[in-house]
C-alpha positions in Angstrom: 0.0 0.0 0.0 1.4 3.4 -1.0 0.4 6.8 0.4 1.7 10.3 -0.2 3.0 12.8 2.2 1.0 16.1 2.0 2.6 19.6 1.8 2.4 19.9 5.6 4.3 16.6 6.1 1.3 14.5 7.1 0.2 11.1 6.0 -3.3 9.6 6.2 -3.6 6.2 7.6 -6.1 4.4 5.5 -9.5 3.7 7.1 -9.2 0.0 6.8 -5.9 0.1 8.8 -7.5 2.4 11.4 -10.5 0.1 11.7 -8.4 -3.1 11.9 -6.2 -1.6 14.7 -9.0 0.2 16.5 -7.3 3.6 16.1 -9.2 6.6 17.3 -8.4 10.4 17.2 -5.8 11.1 19.8 -4.2 7.7 19.6 -0.5 8.1 20.6 2.3 6.7 18.5 6.1 6.5 18.9 8.0 7.1 15.7 11.2 5.2 15.1 13.5 5.8 12.1 16.4 3.7 10.7 18.1 3.9 7.3 15.2 4.3 4.9 12.4 3.1 7.2 9.9 4.9 9.4 8.0 2.8 12.0 5.0 4.0 13.9 4.4 2.0 17.1 1.3 2.4 19.3 2.0 3.7 22.7 0.0 2.0 25.5 -0.9 4.8 27.9 -1.7 2.4 30.6 1.4 0.9 32.3 1.1 -2.8 32.9 4.0 -2.7 35.4 3.0 -1.7 38.9 5.0 -1.4 42.1 3.8 -3.8 44.8 5.7 -3.3 48.1 8.9 -2.4 46.2 8.6 -5.2 43.6 7.7 -4.4 40.0 4.8 -6.7 39.0 3.3 -7.2 35.5 -0.5 -6.6 35.8 -1.6 -6.7 32.1 -3.0 -9.6 30.1 -0.9 -12.1 28.3 -1.0 -12.3 24.5 0.2 -15.9 24.4 0.6 -19.0 26.6 3.1 -18.1 29.3 4.7 -21.5 29.4 5.4 -21.4 25.6 6.7 -17.8 25.9 9.1 -18.7 28.7 10.3 -21.8 26.8 10.8 -19.7 23.6 12.8 -17.1 25.5 14.9 -19.8 27.2 15.7 -21.4 23.8 16.7 -18.0 22.3 19.0 -17.3 25.3 20.6 -20.8 25.0 21.3 -20.3 21.3 23.0 -17.0 22.0 25.1 -18.5 24.9 26.2 -21.5 22.9 27.0 -19.4 19.9 29.1 -17.0 22.1 31.0 -19.9 23.7 32.1 -21.5 20.4 
């Protein structure tokens, strides 16, 4: 999908994309740039990390099975460690 920058430097996010992502007026984005890329990332206003008695605790909802997520992270770390040691 291609879109044009207007004379004020704005782009219009197509309605289908806005609808698919549930974007509303006032939605906050973080803009990241590298080489020839611009990336817009949604900023979640509500922090899912809370302080409970001096300990940071995740209070959001999970987007995947926690057991699978931990195992995937563990495997990634192991691959990095074994590649570093060889």
